[in-house]
TORPA-4810 file (N, C-alpha, C, O; in nm, 3 decimals):
<nodes>
NODE_1_0.085_-0.117_0.000_0.000_0.000_0.000_0.089_0.123_0.000_0.177_0.134_0.086_M
NODE_2_0.071_0.220_-0.094_0.156_0.338_-0.099_0.126_0.431_0.018_0.014_0.436_0.070_P
NODE_3_0.230_0.503_0.057_0.214_0.598_0.167_0.130_0.716_0.120_0.142_0.760_0.006_K
NODE_4_0.048_0.766_0.209_-0.031_0.885_0.177_0.061_1.005_0.175_0.151_1.017_0.258_A
NODE_5_0.039_1.094_0.082_0.119_1.216_0.074_0.085_1.305_0.193_-0.031_1.328_0.224_A
NODE_6_0.189_1.352_0.257_0.166_1.441_0.370_0.176_1.584_0.322_0.259_1.617_0.238_T
NODE_7_0.092_1.668_0.377_0.095_1.809_0.341_0.220_1.872_0.399_0.263_1.836_0.509_A
NODE_8_0.279_1.966_0.325_0.396_2.032_0.380_0.359_2.112_0.504_0.248_2.165_0.512_P
NODE_9_0.449_2.120_0.600_0.417_2.195_0.723_0.385_2.340_0.689_0.444_2.398_0.598_P
NODE_10_0.293_2.395_0.763_0.255_2.533_0.740_0.355_2.628_0.804_0.436_2.588_0.888_S
NODE_11_0.348_2.752_0.762_0.432_2.854_0.824_0.384_2.877_0.966_0.264_2.871_0.994_S
NODE_12_0.477_2.903_1.056_0.437_2.929_1.196_0.353_3.056_1.204_0.364_3.146_1.121_P
NODE_13_0.269_3.062_1.305_0.183_3.178_1.326_0.263_3.298_1.377_0.224_3.412_1.353_A
NODE_14_0.373_3.272_1.445_0.452_3.381_1.503_0.595_3.335_1.526_0.628_3.217_1.514_S
NODE_15_0.678_3.430_1.561_0.817_3.400_1.596_0.821_3.305_1.715_0.897_3.209_1.717_Y
NODE_16_0.736_3.334_1.814_0.733_3.252_1.935_0.690_3.109_1.905_0.744_3.014_1.962_E
NODE_17_0.592_3.093_1.816_0.547_2.958_1.779_0.657_2.883_1.705_0.677_2.763_1.727_A
NODE_18_0.729_2.953_1.617_0.839_2.891_1.544_0.949_2.848_1.639_1.004_2.739_1.627_A
NODE_19_0.982_2.935_1.734_1.087_2.903_1.830_1.048_2.784_1.917_1.131_2.697_1.945_L
NODE_20_0.923_2.779_1.959_0.876_2.667_2.040_0.883_2.536_1.961_0.926_2.434_2.014_Q
NODE_21_0.840_2.539_1.835_0.847_2.418_1.753_0.992_2.376_1.730_1.024_2.257_1.733_E
NODE_22_1.078_2.474_1.707_1.220_2.444_1.685_1.282_2.380_1.809_1.357_2.283_1.797_L
NODE_23_1.251_2.433_1.926_1.303_2.375_2.050_1.253_2.232_2.070_1.328_2.146_2.116_E
NODE_24_1.126_2.206_2.035_1.071_2.071_2.048_1.142_1.976_1.952_1.173_1.862_1.988_A
NODE_25_1.167_2.022_1.829_1.238_1.938_1.731_1.378_1.904_1.779_1.422_1.789_1.766_L
NODE_26_1.447_2.002_1.832_1.584_1.978_1.881_1.581_1.875_1.994_1.665_1.785_1.998_V
NODE_27_1.485_1.888_2.083_1.473_1.792_2.193_1.449_1.651_2.143_1.507_1.555_2.193_G
NODE_28_1.362_1.638_2.043_1.333_1.506_1.986_1.457_1.448_1.918_1.487_1.330_1.931_Q
NODE_29_1.528_1.534_1.845_1.647_1.487_1.774_1.757_1.446_1.872_1.827_1.348_1.849_M
NODE_30_1.771_1.521_1.980_1.876_1.490_2.078_1.844_1.367_2.162_1.932_1.310_2.226_E
NODE_31_1.718_1.327_2.162_1.680_1.211_2.243_1.742_1.081_2.191_1.757_0.985_2.267_S
NODE_32_1.777_1.079_2.064_1.834_0.959_2.006_1.732_0.851_1.974_1.769_0.739_1.938_G
NODE_33_1.605_0.882_1.987_1.498_0.785_1.965_1.430_0.801_1.829_1.337_0.727_1.797_Q
NODE_34_1.476_0.895_1.749_1.412_0.924_1.622_1.479_0.840_1.511_1.601_0.830_1.507_M
NODE_35_1.399_0.779_1.423_1.458_0.704_1.312_1.528_0.800_1.214_1.503_0.920_1.215_P
NODE_36_1.615_0.745_1.133_1.695_0.826_1.041_1.608_0.913_0.951_1.638_1.031_0.933_L
NODE_37_1.503_0.857_0.893_1.414_0.937_0.807_1.350_1.051_0.886_1.334_1.161_0.835_D
NODE_38_1.315_1.023_1.009_1.258_1.127_1.095_1.358_1.237_1.125_1.322_1.354_1.131_G
NODE_39_1.483_1.198_1.146_1.588_1.297_1.171_1.605_1.390_1.052_1.620_1.511_1.068_L
NODE_40_1.604_1.333_0.933_1.619_1.414_0.813_1.502_1.511_0.797_1.523_1.628_0.766_L
NODE_41_1.381_1.464_0.818_1.263_1.550_0.808_1.266_1.658_0.916_1.232_1.773_0.889_A
NODE_42_1.308_1.622_1.037_1.317_1.719_1.146_1.423_1.824_1.116_1.404_1.942_1.145_A
NODE_43_1.534_1.781_1.058_1.640_1.876_1.022_1.590_1.975_0.918_1.614_2.095_0.929_Y
NODE_44_1.521_1.924_0.817_1.467_2.013_0.713_1.368_2.113_0.772_1.374_2.232_0.742_R
NODE_45_1.277_2.064_0.857_1.179_2.153_0.920_1.249_2.254_1.010_1.212_2.372_1.013_R
NODE_46_1.350_2.210_1.082_1.427_2.300_1.167_1.493_2.410_1.086_1.496_2.526_1.129_G
NODE_47_1.547_2.376_0.970_1.610_2.477_0.884_1.506_2.578_0.836_1.535_2.697_0.829_A
NODE_48_1.385_2.532_0.804_1.278_2.623_0.763_1.239_2.716_0.879_1.220_2.836_0.859_E
NODE_49_1.228_2.659_0.997_1.191_2.740_1.114_1.299_2.842_1.147_1.269_2.956_1.183_L
NODE_50_1.423_2.801_1.135_1.534_2.893_1.162_1.533_3.008_1.062_1.554_3.123_1.099_L
NODE_51_1.508_2.977_0.937_1.499_3.081_0.834_1.383_3.177_0.863_1.398_3.298_0.846_Q
NODE_52_1.269_3.123_0.907_1.154_3.206_0.943_1.190_3.299_1.058_1.161_3.419_1.052_F
NODE_53_1.253_3.245_1.163_1.290_3.325_1.279_1.388_3.435_1.241_1.373_3.550_1.284_C
NODE_54_1.487_3.403_1.161_1.585_3.504_1.119_1.516_3.614_1.037_1.548_3.732_1.051_R
NODE_55_1.423_3.574_0.952_1.350_3.673_0.872_1.269_3.767_0.959_1.266_3.888_0.935_G
NODE_56_1.203_3.711_1.060_1.124_3.795_1.152_1.215_3.890_1.229_1.182_4.008_1.244_R
NODE_57_1.328_3.840_1.277_1.421_3.925_1.351_1.476_4.036_1.262_1.488_4.150_1.306_L
NODE_58_1.509_4.004_1.137_1.557_4.105_1.044_1.451_4.211_1.019_1.483_4.330_1.012_D
NODE_59_1.325_4.170_1.005_1.216_4.265_0.982_1.198_4.358_1.101_1.177_4.478_1.082_A
NODE_60_1.206_4.305_1.220_1.192_4.388_1.341_1.310_4.484_1.351_1.292_4.601_1.385_V
NODE_61_1.429_4.436_1.323_1.547_4.523_1.327_1.533_4.638_1.228_1.569_4.752_1.259_E
NODE_62_1.481_4.609_1.111_1.461_4.713_1.010_1.357_4.815_1.056_1.373_4.935_1.033_E
NODE_63_1.252_4.769_1.121_1.151_4.860_1.174_1.210_4.951_1.281_1.176_5.069_1.288_Q
NODE_64_1.298_4.897_1.364_1.363_4.978_1.467_1.449_5.085_1.401_1.451_5.200_1.446_I
NODE_65_1.519_5.048_1.296_1.602_5.146_1.224_1.516_5.259_1.168_1.554_5.376_1.177_R
NODE_66_1.402_5.225_1.112_1.313_5.325_1.054_1.259_5.417_1.163_1.248_5.538_1.143_V
NODE_67_1.224_5.360_1.278_1.167_5.439_1.386_1.269_5.528_1.455_1.234_5.631_1.512_L
NODE_68_1.393_5.489_1.450_1.498_5.568_1.513_1.523_5.692_1.428_1.560_5.681_1.311_D
NODE_69_1.505_5.806_1.485_1.516_5.931_1.411_1.655_5.953_1.355_1.669_6.017_1.250_Q
NODE_70_1.757_5.904_1.419_1.893_5.926_1.372_1.939_5.818_1.276_2.049_5.827_1.220_Q
NODE_71_1.858_5.716_1.255_1.896_5.609_1.163_1.998_5.513_1.220_2.054_5.431_1.146_G
NODE_72_2.024_5.521_1.349_2.120_5.432_1.413_2.050_5.360_1.528_1.968_5.418_1.599_Q
NODE_73_2.084_5.237_1.544_2.030_5.162_1.657_2.118_5.190_1.779_2.239_5.168_1.777_I
NODE_74_2.055_5.239_1.882_2.127_5.268_2.006_2.110_5.150_2.101_2.009_5.080_2.096_R
NODE_75_2.208_5.127_2.187_2.192_5.019_2.287_2.071_5.044_2.375_2.035_5.159_2.401_P
NODE_76_2.008_4.936_2.422_1.892_4.949_2.508_1.928_5.026_2.632_2.039_5.011_2.685_W
NODE_77_1.836_5.110_2.680_1.855_5.185_2.802_1.924_5.318_2.780_1.936_5.398_2.873_G
NODE_78_1.968_5.344_2.660_2.035_5.471_2.631_1.930_5.568_2.578_1.849_5.531_2.493_Q
NODE_79_1.930_5.689_2.628_1.830_5.787_2.583_1.892_5.896_2.503_1.822_5.987_2.458_E
</nodes>
């Protein structure tokens, strides 16, 4: 019997959701209980989640630059 096609994972709803899923994947992979095919799929999903998180962080950083009147990011707590 052929395997049913699985739908590709959806994009995370938020940075926090992506980070939580990524942490869960890392935990599963580190457990040593995942079969080789599962490890490969988890690695691929982890790479997608990491790319999503980096994209969100880059977008927020760009918004901070735009909001900063001087065009420079100042360290937190500096006025």
